[in-house]
C-alpha positions as CSV (number, residue, x, y, z in Angstrom):
1,X,-2.7,168.4,197.2
2,X,-2.2,164.5,195.4
3,X,-3.9,163.6,192.8
4,X,-6.4,160.2,193.4
5,X,-4.7,157.4,192.0
6,X,-5.5,154.2,191.0
7,X,-1.8,152.7,190.7
8,X,0.1,152.4,194.2
9,X,3.2,151.0,194.0
10,X,5.5,150.9,190.8
11,X,9.2,149.2,190.0
12,X,11.0,150.6,187.3
13,X,13.9,149.4,185.1
14,X,16.0,150.2,181.8
15,X,17.1,147.2,179.4
16,X,19.7,147.1,176.3
17,X,21.9,149.5,175.5
18,X,22.4,152.3,177.9
19,X,22.1,155.9,176.3
20,X,22.0,159.7,177.5
21,X,18.2,160.5,178.3
22,X,17.4,157.4,180.7
23,X,18.2,159.1,184.3
24,X,15.9,162.1,182.6
25,X,12.7,159.5,181.9
26,X,13.6,157.9,186.0
27,X,13.4,161.6,186.9
28,X,10.1,162.6,185.1
29,X,8.3,159.4,185.8
30,X,9.4,159.4,190.1
31,X,9.4,162.7,190.5
32,X,5.9,163.0,189.0
33,X,4.6,159.8,190.4
34,X,5.6,160.5,194.0
35,X,4.8,164.4,194.1
36,X,1.5,164.3,192.0
37,X,0.5,160.9,192.8
38,X,1.8,159.3,195.5
39,X,2.7,156.7,194.0
40,X,5.6,154.4,195.4
41,X,8.4,154.3,193.3
42,X,11.2,151.3,193.2
43,X,14.3,150.9,191.0
44,X,15.2,147.8,189.5
45,X,18.9,146.9,189.2
46,X,20.5,146.4,186.2
47,X,17.1,145.7,184.0
48,X,15.5,142.1,183.6
49,X,18.3,140.4,185.3
50,X,17.4,142.4,188.2
51,X,13.9,141.8,188.4
52,X,14.5,137.9,188.2
53,X,17.1,138.5,190.9
54,X,15.2,140.6,193.0
55,X,17.5,143.4,193.6
56,X,15.1,146.2,194.4
57,X,15.2,149.4,196.2
58,X,13.3,152.0,197.1
59,X,13.1,155.5,195.1
60,X,12.2,158.8,196.7
61,X,12.6,162.2,195.5
62,X,15.5,163.4,197.2
63,X,17.2,160.7,194.6
64,X,16.2,162.8,191.8
65,X,18.5,165.5,192.5
66,X,21.2,165.8,189.8
67,X,20.8,163.3,187.6
68,X,18.9,165.2,184.8
69,X,22.1,166.2,183.0
70,X,23.5,162.5,183.4
71,X,24.3,160.3,180.6
72,X,24.1,156.5,181.4
73,X,21.7,155.0,183.7
74,X,21.2,155.2,187.5
75,X,19.7,151.9,187.8
76,X,22.2,150.1,185.7
77,X,21.2,147.8,182.4
78,X,21.7,144.3,181.0
79,X,20.8,143.0,177.4
80,X,19.2,139.5,179.2
81,X,16.4,138.2,177.3
82,X,13.7,136.7,179.7
83,X,13.5,133.1,177.8
84,X,17.2,133.2,177.4
85,X,18.8,133.6,180.8
86,X,19.7,131.1,180.0
87,X,16.7,129.0,180.8
88,X,12.7,130.5,180.9
89,X,12.5,133.2,183.9
90,X,9.5,134.6,183.0
91,X,7.3,133.1,185.8
92,X,10.3,133.9,188.3
93,X,10.3,137.9,186.8
94,X,6.2,138.0,187.6
95,X,6.4,136.4,191.1
96,X,9.2,138.9,192.0
97,X,6.8,142.0,190.9
98,X,3.8,140.6,192.5
99,X,6.1,140.0,195.9
100,X,7.1,143.5,196.0
101,X,3.6,144.6,195.2
102,X,4.4,146.3,191.9
103,X,1.0,147.4,190.3
104,X,2.7,147.9,187.2
105,X,6.7,147.7,185.6
106,X,7.9,150.4,183.6
107,X,10.5,149.7,181.4
108,X,12.5,151.7,179.4
109,X,14.5,150.4,176.7
110,X,14.7,150.1,172.7
111,X,13.1,147.1,170.7
112,X,14.3,144.3,172.8
113,X,13.0,145.6,175.4
114,X,9.6,146.5,174.2
115,X,9.3,142.5,173.2
116,X,10.4,141.6,176.9
117,X,8.2,143.6,178.4
118,X,5.0,142.4,175.7
119,X,6.6,138.8,177.7
120,X,5.6,140.5,181.2
121,X,2.0,141.2,179.9
122,X,1.1,137.9,178.3
123,X,1.9,136.3,181.7
124,X,0.0,138.4,183.6
125,X,2.0,141.1,184.6
126,X,1.0,144.9,184.0
127,X,3.9,147.0,182.6
128,X,4.3,150.2,180.4
129,X,7.2,151.2,178.4
130,X,8.8,154.5,177.4
131,X,11.1,154.0,173.9
132,X,14.8,154.4,174.3
133,X,17.6,153.7,171.8
134,X,20.0,156.0,169.6
135,X,19.0,154.2,166.4
136,X,15.4,155.7,166.2
137,X,13.9,152.4,165.4
138,X,11.2,152.0,167.7
139,X,7.7,152.0,166.3
140,X,5.1,154.1,166.6
141,X,7.3,156.8,168.2
142,X,8.4,159.9,166.2
143,X,11.8,160.2,168.1
144,X,13.2,157.9,170.7
145,X,15.2,159.7,173.8
146,X,18.7,159.2,173.3
147,X,18.4,159.6,169.2
148,X,19.3,163.5,169.2
149,X,22.5,163.3,171.6
150,X,23.9,160.8,169.4
151,X,23.1,162.4,166.6
152,X,24.4,165.7,167.5
153,X,27.7,164.0,168.7
154,X,28.0,162.2,165.3
155,X,27.5,165.5,163.8
156,X,30.3,166.7,166.0
157,X,32.6,164.1,164.8
158,X,31.8,164.7,161.1
159,X,32.8,168.4,161.2
160,X,35.8,167.4,162.9
161,X,37.0,164.9,160.2
162,X,36.2,167.2,157.5
163,X,39.1,169.5,158.3
164,X,41.6,166.3,158.5
165,X,40.0,165.3,154.6
166,X,40.4,168.8,153.2
167,X,44.1,169.1,154.6
168,X,45.0,165.5,152.8
169,X,42.9,165.5,150.3
170,X,41.3,162.2,151.7
171,X,38.3,160.3,151.7
172,X,37.1,159.3,155.2
173,X,34.6,156.7,155.8
174,X,32.9,157.6,159.3
175,X,31.0,154.5,160.6
176,X,27.9,155.4,163.1
177,X,25.7,152.8,165.3
178,X,22.3,152.1,164.3
179,X,21.7,148.3,163.8
180,X,19.3,148.0,160.9
181,X,18.0,151.5,160.6
182,X,19.8,154.3,159.3
183,X,18.1,157.3,161.1
184,X,21.4,158.0,162.9
185,X,23.3,158.2,160.2
186,X,21.0,160.1,157.5
187,X,20.6,162.6,159.9
188,X,24.3,163.4,161.5
189,X,25.7,162.5,157.4
190,X,23.0,165.6,156.4
191,X,23.9,168.0,159.2
192,X,27.7,167.1,159.4
193,X,27.6,167.8,155.2
194,X,28.9,164.4,154.0
195,X,29.2,163.8,150.1
196,X,27.9,159.9,150.3
197,X,25.7,158.4,153.3
198,X,25.3,154.9,153.2
199,X,22.0,153.0,155.3
200,X,20.7,149.8,155.5
201,X,17.4,150.3,153.8
202,X,19.4,151.6,150.1
203,X,21.6,149.0,149.2
204,X,24.2,151.0,147.6
205,X,26.4,150.1,144.6
206,X,30.1,150.8,145.1
207,X,30.4,151.8,141.1
208,X,27.9,154.3,141.3
209,X,29.8,155.9,144.5
210,X,32.8,155.7,143.0
211,X,31.2,157.6,139.6
212,X,29.7,160.5,142.0
213,X,33.3,160.8,143.4
214,X,34.8,161.1,140.2
215,X,32.6,163.8,139.1
216,X,33.0,165.7,141.8
217,X,36.3,166.0,141.5
218,X,36.1,167.0,138.0
219,X,33.5,169.2,138.2
220,X,33.8,171.1,141.3
221,X,37.5,170.2,142.2
222,X,37.1,168.7,145.2
223,X,39.6,166.1,146.3
224,X,38.3,164.9,149.6
225,X,34.8,163.2,150.1
226,X,33.1,162.4,153.8
227,X,31.2,159.2,153.3
228,X,29.0,158.0,156.1
229,X,28.2,154.6,156.7
230,X,25.6,153.2,158.9
231,X,26.9,150.5,160.7
232,X,24.3,147.5,158.7
233,X,24.6,149.3,155.5
234,X,24.8,146.4,152.7
235,X,25.6,146.2,149.0
236,X,23.2,145.6,146.2
237,X,24.8,142.3,145.9
238,X,24.4,141.3,149.6
239,X,21.0,143.0,149.6
240,X,20.2,140.1,146.5
241,X,21.6,137.6,148.3
242,X,19.7,138.2,151.9
243,X,16.8,138.8,150.0
244,X,17.1,135.0,148.4
245,X,17.9,133.5,152.0
246,X,21.1,133.1,151.1
247,X,24.3,133.7,153.5
248,X,27.8,134.6,152.7
249,X,29.7,131.8,153.0
250,X,32.0,132.0,155.7
251,X,35.6,131.4,155.0
252,X,38.2,129.2,158.1
253,X,38.9,131.6,160.9
254,X,42.3,132.9,160.7
255,X,44.0,133.2,164.0
256,X,47.3,134.4,165.0
257,X,48.8,133.2,168.5
258,X,46.0,131.4,169.1
259,X,43.7,134.1,169.0
260,X,40.8,134.4,166.3
261,X,41.4,137.5,163.8
262,X,38.8,140.4,163.7
263,X,36.8,140.6,160.9
264,X,37.3,142.9,158.7
265,X,34.9,145.9,159.1
266,X,32.3,147.2,156.3
267,X,33.8,150.6,156.8
268,X,37.4,149.5,156.4
269,X,36.3,147.3,153.3
270,X,34.7,150.0,151.6
271,X,37.5,152.6,152.6
272,X,39.6,149.8,150.6
273,X,37.2,149.7,147.9
274,X,36.8,153.2,147.5
275,X,41.1,153.7,147.6
276,X,41.4,151.1,145.3
277,X,39.0,152.5,142.5
278,X,39.4,156.5,142.8
279,X,43.5,156.3,143.6
280,X,43.0,158.5,146.7
281,X,44.2,157.7,150.0
282,X,41.6,156.5,152.4
283,X,40.9,156.6,156.1
284,X,38.1,154.8,158.5
285,X,36.9,156.4,161.8
286,X,34.3,154.4,163.6
287,X,32.5,156.6,166.1
288,X,31.6,153.3,168.2
289,X,30.3,153.4,171.8
290,X,31.0,157.3,172.0
291,X,28.0,157.8,170.2
292,X,25.9,156.9,172.8
293,X,27.8,158.7,176.4
294,X,27.6,161.7,178.0
295,X,25.5,164.2,179.1
296,X,21.9,164.1,177.0
297,X,21.2,167.5,174.6
298,X,18.4,170.0,175.8
299,X,16.2,168.4,173.2
300,X,16.4,164.6,174.9
301,X,16.0,166.1,178.4
302,X,12.5,167.7,177.8
303,X,11.9,164.5,175.8
304,X,12.5,162.4,178.3
305,X,11.2,164.4,180.9
306,X,7.7,164.5,179.1
307,X,7.7,161.2,178.3
308,X,8.4,160.4,181.9
309,X,5.8,162.9,183.3
310,X,3.1,161.7,180.8
311,X,4.1,157.8,182.1
312,X,2.8,159.0,185.7
313,X,-0.1,160.5,184.6
314,X,-1.5,157.2,182.6
315,X,-0.3,154.9,186.3
316,X,-2.5,157.0,187.7
317,X,-5.2,156.6,186.3
318,X,-4.9,152.6,185.9
319,X,-3.6,152.8,182.5
320,X,-1.2,149.6,181.7
321,X,0.0,147.6,178.5
322,X,1.0,150.4,176.9
323,X,4.1,152.4,175.1
324,X,4.1,156.1,176.2
325,X,5.4,157.7,172.7
326,X,6.0,161.0,171.0
327,X,3.9,161.9,168.5
328,X,2.9,165.5,166.8
329,X,4.5,166.9,169.9
330,X,2.5,165.2,172.5
331,X,2.9,161.8,174.7
332,X,0.5,159.2,173.8
333,X,0.0,156.0,175.1
334,X,0.2,153.4,172.1
335,X,-0.6,149.9,172.9
336,X,2.1,147.6,173.8
337,X,1.0,144.9,171.2
338,X,1.1,147.4,168.6
339,X,5.0,148.4,169.2
340,X,6.5,145.0,169.7
341,X,8.7,142.9,167.4
342,X,7.7,145.9,164.9
343,X,11.1,148.3,163.4
344,X,10.5,152.3,162.1
345,X,13.2,152.4,159.4
346,X,13.6,154.9,157.0
347,X,11.2,154.6,154.5
348,X,12.6,155.9,151.0
349,X,9.9,158.6,150.6
350,X,11.1,160.3,154.0
351,X,11.4,163.8,153.7
352,X,15.2,163.0,154.8
353,X,16.0,161.2,152.2
354,X,14.4,163.8,149.3
355,X,16.6,167.0,151.2
356,X,19.8,165.0,151.2
357,X,19.3,164.4,147.1
358,X,18.7,167.5,146.4
359,X,22.2,169.2,148.2
360,X,24.1,167.0,146.3
361,X,24.1,164.2,148.7
362,X,25.1,160.5,146.6
363,X,23.1,157.7,148.8
364,X,25.1,155.1,146.4
365,X,22.5,154.5,143.9
366,X,22.3,156.4,140.7
367,X,18.3,155.9,141.1
368,X,16.3,155.5,144.5
369,X,13.3,152.6,143.7
370,X,10.6,151.9,146.0
């Protein structure tokens, strides 16, 4: 016997970058909504663009068969911003949601998705969100689904790179994703036994890194080092310029046969500087999109399912305009206004930071100052 629901029909979309766990979340919402509450569920194709273009299809219980273990998103995704498509299409999105009879649009995504959903809310549409991102930087949730899988993939890569580093006495610089947050680099670096971990929240001093490597060789005879660097890590000089509102002067872009040359990455520049100052051969591995591909871990499957089922419960109760967050092992509703536009960065006093330092990991500085 189905429980009476105040919500009759919902649309679900996935937006932003793909990541493992999206299909598990869609499955959790859909199965609970249909089986427990008799809610009609529709899938919106390719994120907010699909809502604007009114590309919608009915989702049944049978559509959820086999999707729990798969990566990516069965609904497709896009990075469109409602107010820049290139024109503001917010009113069109709201009109289409109402035309389809949706009592609520459930949006699965990261920081950008939270802001897009809030835009819909501010224009009179009921919304609900779930936190998805390998960066783990969504505000008010302990973890975002996709993060554990990405951290596990990055850790496995670091494990494998150790053998090359030790065999050839090299410095291996491993670049992870994460945007402005260092969770992925810090977590995988610790799990993979990295010697140096550089994250955006702690601007690094290249001299401190070189000193650490030289001491490591002199005291312990270690002729290799594993350096894990987040894609948006920055030196102290770069951080000071940014804080002062100054940007790097862009040099004239060089071209070759009419094509613009690729700008040197942080990891490449760092490897070059370390090789120069330590006289140790350095190599770079950028993990890139492999971090967010493939099947989700058991942890992400459970988390995404738990959040999805809670979303269905809240929908049945007629609770909207919130994000379903993971807090202390529970799935809890948080007002969307408290989440959108905020980022969860690594605090300098976070236990992971303390743990890394106490096992002898260099975070690129001599002293951490809050």
